[in-house]
Residue, then its C-alpha position, 0 to 999 in steps of 0.5 A: m500500500t502506498i499513499g502519495l504525499l503532497l506538501i503545499t507550503h509557503s516558500r520552500i517550507g515543504d522542501a526543507l521539511l522533506e529534506t530534513a525528514g529524509k536525513m533523519l530517517d536515513g535509509t528509509s524509502l520515502p513514498a511517492t512525495e512531491t512539494l509545491s511551493v507557493s510564493i506571493e507572486s504565484n498565480p493561484d489558478q495555475l497552482r491549483e491546476l499544477a496541484s491537481e496534476m501532482v495528485s493524479r501522479l501521486d495517487q497509485g490507487d491508495g490515495v494521497l495525503v496533502f499537507t499544508d502549513m497554515y490554515g486559511a492561507t493560499p496553500s491551504n486554500i489550494a489544498y482544500g480544493l483537492a480534498e476528495r473523500g476516500r481519495v485525498n485527505v488534507i491536513s493543515g499545520i504540518n510540522l516535522p513530528m507530523l511528517i516523521r510519524t507519517l513516514n514511519y507508518q507508510t503502510l497504513d490506509l489513508i484514513s489511519l495514516t491521516e489519524k497518525a499524522v494528526s496525532g504526531g503533529k499534536e504530540g510533537i508540540l510541547c511547552c518546554e519549561t525553563q529551570h530559571k529561578 
């Protein structure tokens, strides 16, 4: 089972997260994964078309999980236009723990992988208390 992963983010955030995750998981085979960088100069209509083409390439029959960096911004608006129940799930607020968890559970189905990704993202956010007096 292979779930395709598409990261739609501002600037090159998706590229940096994917590169870092790949280095951290040295030797782990990354699934079908692509990134789409959105800049202020980008044409949203062209990006929607490109994102749709990317989903088509990434979907090998088991679906695609689309990550975006910030809810309500252009990358998430593009991503939400791709959502399709049972085929394309979208998660906003990508962080490195979320991506690592997703890559560690590549064999899950789309629904289960989406749940793992969200739990990894939430559990990766902690308030680190200081020991200063």
